[in-house]
C-alpha positions as CSV (number, residue, x, y, z in Angstrom):
1,M,88.9,-14.2,-30.7
2,G,89.0,-10.6,-29.6
3,D,89.1,-9.5,-33.2
4,A,86.2,-11.9,-34.0
5,E,84.1,-10.4,-31.3
6,E,84.7,-6.9,-32.4
7,E,81.9,-5.3,-34.4
8,L,82.7,-4.1,-37.9
9,S,81.3,-0.7,-37.1
10,T,84.0,-0.1,-34.5
11,V,86.8,-1.2,-36.9
12,S,88.5,1.5,-38.9
13,D,89.0,1.2,-42.7
14,A,92.8,1.0,-42.2
15,E,92.5,-2.0,-39.9
16,M,90.1,-3.8,-42.3
17,A,92.5,-3.1,-45.2
18,V,95.3,-5.2,-43.6
19,W,92.8,-8.1,-43.0
20,S,93.0,-11.1,-45.2
21,K,90.2,-12.0,-47.5
22,E,89.2,-15.0,-45.5
23,K,89.0,-13.0,-42.3
24,L,86.9,-10.3,-44.0
25,I,84.5,-13.0,-45.4
26,A,84.3,-14.7,-41.9
27,R,83.6,-11.4,-40.3
28,I,81.0,-10.5,-42.9
29,R,79.3,-13.9,-42.6
30,G,79.3,-13.6,-38.8
31,E,77.7,-10.2,-39.0
32,E,75.2,-11.4,-41.5
33,S,74.2,-14.4,-39.4
34,E,73.9,-12.2,-36.3
35,K,71.7,-9.8,-38.3
36,I,69.6,-12.7,-39.6
37,A,69.2,-14.1,-36.1
38,A,68.2,-10.6,-34.9
39,L,65.7,-10.3,-37.8
40,V,64.3,-13.8,-36.9
41,Q,64.0,-12.8,-33.3
42,R,62.5,-9.5,-34.2
43,G,59.9,-11.4,-36.4
44,R,59.1,-13.7,-33.6
45,L,58.6,-10.7,-31.3
46,I,56.5,-9.0,-33.8
47,R,54.3,-12.1,-34.2
48,E,54.0,-12.4,-30.5
49,V,53.1,-8.7,-30.2
50,N,50.5,-9.2,-33.1
51,R,49.0,-12.2,-31.4
52,Q,48.7,-10.4,-28.1
53,F,47.3,-7.4,-30.0
54,Q,44.7,-9.6,-31.6
55,E,43.8,-11.1,-28.2
56,H,43.5,-7.6,-26.8
57,L,41.3,-6.6,-29.7
58,L,39.1,-9.6,-29.1
59,E,39.0,-8.9,-25.4
60,I,38.1,-5.3,-26.1
61,R,35.2,-6.4,-28.4
62,E,33.9,-8.7,-25.7
63,L,34.2,-6.0,-23.1
64,K,32.4,-3.6,-25.5
65,G,29.6,-6.2,-25.7
66,V,29.5,-6.6,-22.0
67,N,29.6,-2.8,-21.5
68,Q,26.6,-2.4,-24.0
69,R,24.7,-5.1,-22.2
70,L,25.4,-3.4,-18.8
71,L,24.3,-0.1,-20.3
72,D,21.0,-1.6,-21.5
73,E,20.5,-3.2,-18.1
74,N,21.3,0.1,-16.4
75,R,18.8,1.9,-18.6
76,D,16.1,-0.7,-17.9
77,L,16.9,-0.5,-14.1
78,R,16.8,3.3,-14.2
79,D,13.4,3.2,-16.0
80,L,12.2,0.6,-13.5
81,C,13.4,2.8,-10.6
82,C,11.6,5.8,-12.1
83,F,8.4,3.7,-12.5
84,L,8.7,2.4,-8.9
85,D,9.4,5.9,-7.6
86,D,6.2,7.1,-9.4
87,D,4.3,4.3,-7.8
88,R,5.8,5.1,-4.4
89,L,4.7,8.7,-4.7
90,K,1.2,7.6,-5.9
91,V,0.9,5.2,-3.0
92,K,2.2,7.8,-0.5
93,R,-0.4,10.3,-1.9
94,L,-3.2,7.7,-1.7
95,S,-2.1,6.8,1.8
96,R,-2.3,10.4,2.9
97,E,-5.7,10.7,1.2
98,W,-7.0,7.5,2.9
99,Q,-5.6,8.7,6.2
100,A,-7.4,12.0,5.9
101,F,-10.6,10.2,4.8
102,G,-10.2,7.9,7.8
103,H,-9.8,10.9,10.2
104,Y,-12.9,12.5,8.6
105,A,-14.9,9.3,8.7
106,A,-13.9,8.7,12.4
107,K,-14.9,12.3,13.2
108,V,-18.2,12.0,11.4
109,M,-18.9,8.6,13.1
110,R,-18.0,10.1,16.5
111,E,-20.4,13.0,15.9
112,D,-23.1,10.6,14.6
113,F,-22.5,8.2,17.4
114,G,-22.7,11.1,20.0
115,G,-26.0,12.2,18.3
116,Y,-27.4,8.7,18.4
117,L,-26.4,8.3,22.0
118,G,-28.2,11.6,22.8
119,K,-31.3,10.5,20.9
120,L,-31.2,7.1,22.6
121,A,-30.9,8.7,26.0
122,E,-33.8,11.0,25.1
123,L,-35.9,8.0,23.9
124,E,-35.1,6.1,27.1
125,R,-36.2,9.1,29.1
126,Q,-39.4,9.4,27.1
127,Q,-40.0,5.7,27.5
128,E,-39.5,5.8,31.2
129,A,-41.9,8.8,31.4
130,L,-44.4,6.9,29.3
131,V,-44.1,3.8,31.5
132,K,-44.5,5.9,34.6
133,E,-47.5,7.7,33.1
134,N,-49.0,4.4,32.0
135,L,-48.6,3.0,35.5
136,E,-50.2,6.1,37.0
137,L,-53.1,5.9,34.5
138,K,-53.5,2.2,35.2
139,E,-53.7,2.8,39.0
140,L,-56.2,5.6,38.4
141,C,-58.3,3.4,36.2
142,L,-58.3,0.6,38.8
143,G,-59.2,3.1,41.5
144,L,-62.0,4.5,39.5
145,E,-63.3,1.0,38.7
146,E,-63.3,0.1,42.4
147,D,-65.1,3.4,43.3
148,S,-67.8,3.1,40.7
149,G,-68.2,-0.7,40.4
150,P,-70.3,-2.4,37.7
151,R,-74.1,-1.6,37.8
152,S,-77.1,-1.8,35.6
153,D,-80.2,0.4,35.5
154,A,-83.5,-0.5,33.9
155,S,-84.3,1.9,31.2
156,P,-87.8,2.8,30.0
157,G,-87.3,0.8,26.8
158,G,-86.6,-2.3,28.9
159,S,-83.0,-2.3,27.8
160,S,-80.1,-1.8,30.2
161,D,-76.8,0.1,29.7
162,L,-73.9,-2.0,30.7
163,S,-70.8,-0.3,32.0
164,I,-67.6,-1.0,30.3
165,P,-65.0,-2.4,32.7
166,C,-61.9,-0.4,32.8
167,G,-59.7,-3.4,32.7
168,S,-61.0,-4.2,29.2
169,R,-59.7,-0.9,27.9
170,D,-56.2,-0.3,26.7
171,L,-54.3,1.2,29.6
172,G,-51.6,2.7,27.5
173,D,-48.7,0.6,28.9
174,G,-47.2,0.2,25.5
175,S,-48.4,-3.4,25.1
176,S,-51.1,-2.5,22.6
177,S,-50.9,-0.9,19.2
178,T,-54.0,1.3,20.0
179,G,-52.0,3.8,22.0
180,S,-52.5,5.1,25.5
181,V,-55.5,6.9,27.0
182,G,-55.2,10.5,26.2
183,S,-56.3,12.2,29.4
184,P,-57.8,11.5,32.9
185,D,-61.2,12.9,31.7
186,Q,-61.2,10.4,28.7
187,L,-60.2,7.7,31.1
188,H,-63.0,8.6,33.5
189,M,-65.5,8.6,30.6
190,A,-64.2,5.3,29.4
191,C,-64.3,3.6,32.8
192,S,-67.5,5.1,34.2
193,P,-71.0,3.9,33.1
194,E,-73.2,6.4,31.3
195,D,-76.0,8.0,33.3
């Protein structure tokens, strides 16, 4: 068995020369069967390697497709980000402009409101002065009416001049659209009968 397990490459020519023909044939057949078995195993390994290689190629193609799709999505997302960033900058600029406009409008409104308040206060003062002046004129008119009293004198033509009562005149208290009496002299002329 020891000789049978020896490889022919390790046996010298002198040793093989003393072998019988049957032993040489058996050793050659054994070597041949071992080499055929090794070739078959090698073929199986090559087929397995080829199968794995094809699977890897298919996986690489799929990964390339996935990679291309991800690249397209990445480009779309980058374009979208640029668009959104432009919109953000526009909105920020518009916000600053609106804020400046709001400050300006508030300033103008404050100034206008202050002016309107001043005008309103001035109008109220004028109104109070007019009311006071109208009351004084009314009291003066009533006093003049009491002093003079209504009277009638016979005229040569047989007609009489009637005095106009002061109470029938506009006293200028703001309740009539005709305005107020201009001066005390006019008031005296309006309230006193003609001579």
